[in-house]
N, C-alpha and C positions, 0 to 999 in steps of 0.2 A: 326698410324696417318695414313697408308695407306687403313686401315677398314671402315673409316669415310665416310658414304656419305656423297652426293654431296649437300646437304643442311647445312649441319655441318660445314665444310669447310668454305662455304659463308657467315655461321654465324661470325666464328670464324676471318675471314677476315676484315666484318663489324663491327666487337668488335675492331680488333686492330687501325682501321678508326674511330673510335668512339672517345678509348681512349686516341688515340696521341693528339685529339684535346680537351681534358678534361681541359679547364683551369681555371672555373670557379670556383669549391672549392677550390683547393692548394693556388689561390691570392685572392681569397673574402677580406677577413682582412685587407690586404695590401689597394684592391681597395679603400674599406669603410672609410679607415683613410685617404689613401692619397688623393686620388680622389673626395672625398665626405666632408673630414675633420668629421668624425664621431669620436666619445671617442673612448678608449678602449674598456669599458663596453658597449658601445652602442653598435659598432663593433661585441664584443662576442656573446653580446645576440641576434643579428642577425644569429651568423654561428651559435648556437645553435636551433633556431627557423628553421633555412635550417635543421639541424641536425634530430628532429621532424618530420620535412616532410619528409625527406628523408625513417624516418621508417614507418611513416603511408601511403607514397606512395608503398612501398614495399611488407606491406601485402592487402592494396588494390588490387597491380597489383597482386597479386596471386588470387584472388576473380576473374578479369577482366580475367584472363588468361585461365580459367574454364569457366567461362560466356562467353563470347567474343570469344575468340579464342587467339593461341597464334599469329598469324598475325596482326591481327588488334590489339590488345593490344602495339606488338611494335610499327602499325603505328601508332597510338594513341603517344604514349610514344615518339617516336623520333622526329615525323614533330614536334607536340606541344610544345614541351621543347626548340630542334632546333628553332623555331622562335620567341620562348621567351627571348631567347639571343640576337638571331637578333636585336631584340627590344629592350632589357636592352642597345645594345651596343650605340643605338641611344636617352637614357634617358638624357632630359636637365638636370632635378634634380633629389635629392634623394627622392623626394617624387611621382616622376613618377617611379622611378628604385626599391623601396622595394614593393610594389605594385608585378612586375612583379616579381620578384627575389622568393618571396613567391609563388606564382605557379607553376613559374618554381621547386621549391624543389620540387613539389608534383608530378608534371608529371616526371620528369628526371628519379629518379628508376622506374616506374611502368612497364619497359621493361625487369629490370630485371631475375623476377619469370620468365616469358616469352621466355627467353633468355635459362633458363636451363631447361624450360621442353621440347624444342625442342632437346636440346640435348637427353634428356632421352626419348622421342616421338621416336627419328632417330635410337639411336642407343641398341639393345641387353644389359643385364642384364650386363654381361661380360664384354662389353665395355666401359658402362658408365664412371667408376673412369676414365678413359684413355682421354675421349673425355673432360670431366670437369677441366681433366690438361691442356689440349689444350687451352681451352676455357681461363683458369687464363692464362698460358701463353699469348696470345694477352693481357690482361689486362696488365699484369705488362711489358711487351715491350710498348706498345702505352704509358703508365703512367708515362717510364724512359724516351721517345724519346717526349712527352707531356711536359712533367718538364724544358727538355732541351730547345727546342725553346720556351714554357709561358715566360720563365724567361729571354727573350729577348724581348718578344713580349711586357711583361706590363712597361719595363723602355720606351719601344719607343709609345704604345697606346694602354692604358686598354682598348678600342672601339674597336682596331682592335682584341685584344685578344677573346673578347666575341664575336663577330662576325666569329671569324676563328671557335670558340667552334659551335657556331648554326650552322654553315657551315658542317662541320664535323658531325655532328647528322644527319642534314639531308640529307648526305653522305650515311651517315649508312642505313636511312629510305629509301631511294631508291635503296637500295641493297636487303633489305628486299622485297621490293614490287616487284622487277623485277625478284629475283633469289630465293624466300624461299616462298612456300605455306604454307597452314595449315595443323599442324600436328596431331593437338589433333585427341584423340581415338575416332574414334566414332564404332557406333555397337552396341549388347548388354550389358549392365552394370547396375549397380546403379545408379538412377538420382543423379544429383549433388546436389541437395538440399535434398535427404534423405539422404548423408553423415554425421557424425557427425561430428563438429567439432575438425578441426587437434588435437589443443592444449587439447582435451578431450580425444586423443589416450596416456597413460597413456608410452608404452614405447617411444613415439615420443616427446612426454612431456618430459623426460628427457635427450635425443639427443639433443634436444634444451638448457637445461641447461648447459649439456657440453658445447655446440659451446658457450654458453654466455661466459663461463669461460675463453674459449682458446679465444674469440677475445677482450676480455676485458683483458689477458695478453699480447697478440701480440701488440695490437694497443699501449703501452705504447713506441713502439720504434720510433712514431711521435711524442707523449707528451712530454715524462721523459730524455727518449735518447738523443735529443741533449742537454738538461741542463745538463747531466750527460757530456758528450763526452767536451761541451765550458767552463762551469765552474768548474766542481769539478776537471776534469782531464786537463784544461788548452789545450787542443788543439783548432786548428782552425775551426771553421766552417766545410771548406771541406773537415774535415776528417769524420764527419757526414755523410755528403753528399755521399763522398766515400761509407762508409756504407751500404746507405742505396740500392745503386747502387748497389751493389756488392753483395744484400740480389734479386735483380728484376732477375740480371744475370746468378745467383744459380737455381733461378727457372725456368728462358728460356732455359737455357742450360741441365738440366737434370731431372724437374718433369715428362715428359710425359714419359721418358726412364724409368725411377724409378719405378711410376704406372706400368707402361706395363710389367715390371718386378716383381711385385708383382701382378699379376693378379690369379691369384690362393691363395693368401691368404687369410684371412678372415677378412673384412671391421674394425672390430670397434676394434679386438684389434690391430691393426696397425692402429689404428687412437691411440688408448690409447697411444700406445708406441711414437706417434709423440709427445702428448701434456705433455708425460712427457719428451724427450728431448728434446721440447721449453721452456719447465719450470725451466730444467736443465743450460739451455743458458743464458735466463733472471737471473736467479739464480747467474749468477759468472757474472754480471758485475761489481757488487760491489764490488767481491775479488781482479779481476787482471784488476785494471784503467789503465791500457796501451794498447795501440792501438791493439798490439799483442792477449791482453786477450780481445778485445771490436769483434777485429773480431774471434776469435773462439767462444764468446756466441754468435753471429750473426750467425755462420756458424750451430750450434747447431740447435737453433731455425727456421732457414730457413729449417733445414732438416724436424723438427719436422713441421711445417708447410706444407711441401712437402708429407707428411707422415697422417696427416690429415685431410686436406680442403676436395682433391679429394675425399676419401673413405668416408667421414664425409656425401657429398653431391649427393655419386650414391647409398649409406646406404638411403637416405632419398627418392630416386628415386624410390627406388623400391617396399620399406615399404609403401611408398602414394598407397590410389589406385587410379590408371589413371585418372579417372575421378575426383580428385580432387589434382594431382599431381600439378599445377600451386600454390594449397593455402597450402598445403606444404612446397614448395620450399619458399613461399611467406616469411613465419614464419620462414625459418630457414635463411634467405639472412637476417630476420629483425634483428637477435639477434648482425649481424654484425654492424646493427646501434641505436643497441639499444648501444651497445659497445663502439661507436663514444662518446654517451650523459654518457656513466658511466665513461670510463675509466677516463678521467681528471675529473670528480666531485669526483671519487675516491684516486687516483692515487697524481696529484698534493698535494693536502693538507700534504697525507701521507710522499711524495720527500723532503716536506717542515718543517716538524716535526722529519724524521728519516733520521740515519746516513746512508750512500750509502751502507756499508756494512750491514746492517739490510732492507733497502729498497727493494732491489734488490732482495737477496734470498725469500723476502716473496711472490712472484711471484709464486713459487711454489705452492702455496696453491690454485693457479685457475687453475694447471693442476691437484687436486684430481677429479675434478667430470670426469676427464676421466674414474677414476674407475667403474663408471657408464655403461658404455660402455663394459666395460669388462664384468659387470654380465648380461647388458643384450644376450652376446654372449651365449647363451644359445641353445641347438640343436631343440624346442619344435619351438624358435622363426626364428631360420633359416631357420625349414621349411616353415614356414607359410610367410616368406620371400620369399623365392623360388617358393611358391605358387602363391605370388602377380604377381613377375617378368616372369612368363612363363605363368601367364595370368588365373589361377585356381582361383576357387574362393576363398576367404581366410575363413578360421575358424571362429568360435565366437568371441569378442574381449577377451583379456585376460584379465584377472582382475590387477588392480594394482601390483606393487610388494609387497609395503606394506604389502599387504595380502596373499601373497608367506609364504610358508616355506623358 
């Protein structure tokens, strides 16, 4: 953490402020159903549309990060979504509320590739995983704090809840305006338009597949685990809440130091190991349906998360051409947004049809794409990665793996 240059700590501080006030998505279904009297299916449909908007937002945000710059994209997203959140707090009817919500869903996540790109721009290759770990700590601590405050605010006044969300987002935007300058690389390099689309990069495409599998697996702790803890195991809801809180506390306490301790390790094997541990952690949830079993599984998947996510993000940052870093990071972030849509579609029907002892071990299948990371960890690819990280011209694109011996 001591090695982080000035703009990165300010970005991390702003992220904490923003996440501490991120109330809209966690409490959206409740507000739609309770305050606007929407049916459950209508509320669920709007939440899914919100998820699709987030997916589009991150991809577009990656393009804007490379074209407009990091700072302008942050300002557009933070001030735009902050103003919309305040406007939603004053909406008099659902007809006024829903259009604002849909535009908000598009603007709210534009900033994510830009913030990741700033970490990549300002940190040398060997420090990027630590920078992303610190950013994740801010997200987790802010979210935990925000959930506690939001739970109190939503019962008092949902309008205050939305207004506070908007004001904290604008506060982050103000930090960007005052303390964070443009970090987009300048100087000689390939024109942004001349770089092939990120999804046509065969190495990157396989990293995306592994990330999508991992994200789909991990998000079961939000969609299915509460049902398993409260219905199947018969525990009160606070037990599930304690598990989620412990996950965030472990990340906050250990992720940065763990990533720094692994600084000399090769990134992709570490990420692959993390995926395997997460798969084992989720798999054991159906075997030991006791609070201690849930806790042990949570600790394992949290360790897997700590090992996987910062290393993958650092690899993507190094692998991407500097002129296209925003787009690469945008597509990587989009795998998590896509998983938000896919997980309930896949997992909830499976959970309804399968016994606990079979459903949870199936999560190991989502760790299988992690084997791709081991295959990608080859000497010729590492040399190409090092060349990109050090600013040397990259050799010609590698052929698709299917054509390799």
